[in-house]
N, C-alpha and C positions, 0 to 999 in steps of 0.2 A: 430472455434468459430461459432456459430450460429447468424444469421441475427437478432433474437429476443434478444440474449445477446449483440450483438453489438448497438442495438438501445436503450438498457437500460443504458449501459454505457454510450452512448452519452448523454442520458437525464440527465445524472449526472454530465457531463462534464470530463468524465475519459476517456483517450485515451490509447489505447494499443500500448505500444512503441516499444516491441519485444516479439517474438514468437519461440519457438523450439518446439520438440515434449514433452519435459519434464518441461518446465518452460516458462511461459508469465509472462511479465512485464507491468504494467499498471501504470498510472502517472496522477495527476491533481496538476496544480500549482506546488509547490514545493515538494509533496508529491509522492512517489513512494512505490510500494509494488510488490512481487513477489507471484505467483500462481503456485503450482505445479500439474501436471496431476495425478488423482485420477485414480484408478481400473476402475470404472465406465464410464470413459471418460469425467467427469467434472473436474472442478479445485478448490483444495482446497487453501485458502489463507494463505499465509506465513506471515513473519514479515513486518510490513509497517515501512516506515521511512521518512525522509525528505532531501533534498539536500542542504548541506552544502558546503563551501569552501574547507572541508577536505573529501569529498565524500559523501556518504549516510551516515546519522546518524539514529541510533536507539534511541527511546525513552525508557529510563530505569528509575527506581525509586531508589533512595540512602537516607536513612535516612528520607523515606517521602516526598522529593523533587524530581521533573523531571529533568533529565540531557539529552541531546544528544549525544550519544556515536558513535563516528565514529573512523576509526583508526588512532590511534595515537593522537586523541583528545577527550575531553569530556567538554561539555559546559554547564551550567545552560539552561533549556528549557524556553522560554517565556510563558507566559498563551494562547496565541494565536497560538503558534506553537503545543502546547499540544493539543488544541481544532482543529486545523486542520488536525492533524494526526489522532485524535479518529473519525471525521466526516468522512473522507477519508475513513478509515478502516470500518467503520460501513457501508457506502454507498457501497463499492466494495463488502464486504461480503453477503450484501442483494441483490445485482444483482448477485452475483455469485450462492448464495442459491436457487434463483427462478428456477423452473423447465425450461429447455431448452426446 
């Protein structure tokens, strides 16, 4: 990860929490996301979720309503959770899309 990307992430309150040659994990508050290494040497954002008592839960939509789906559990998502996931995902995507 370049110093420029590290600075962009820090300015958004996003922390790098784990890094392997293939996958990098990011977090802010209770939101988490994985990014995979791309062929060009950058990172491509994968699914974004939120930490719950059942582990990472991903936002899914059922009959037009938001749910948090985790292993063995699915609960309705509160509007503030939907907003936090959306903002985190948008911020992280923007940081990763900026040229290194």
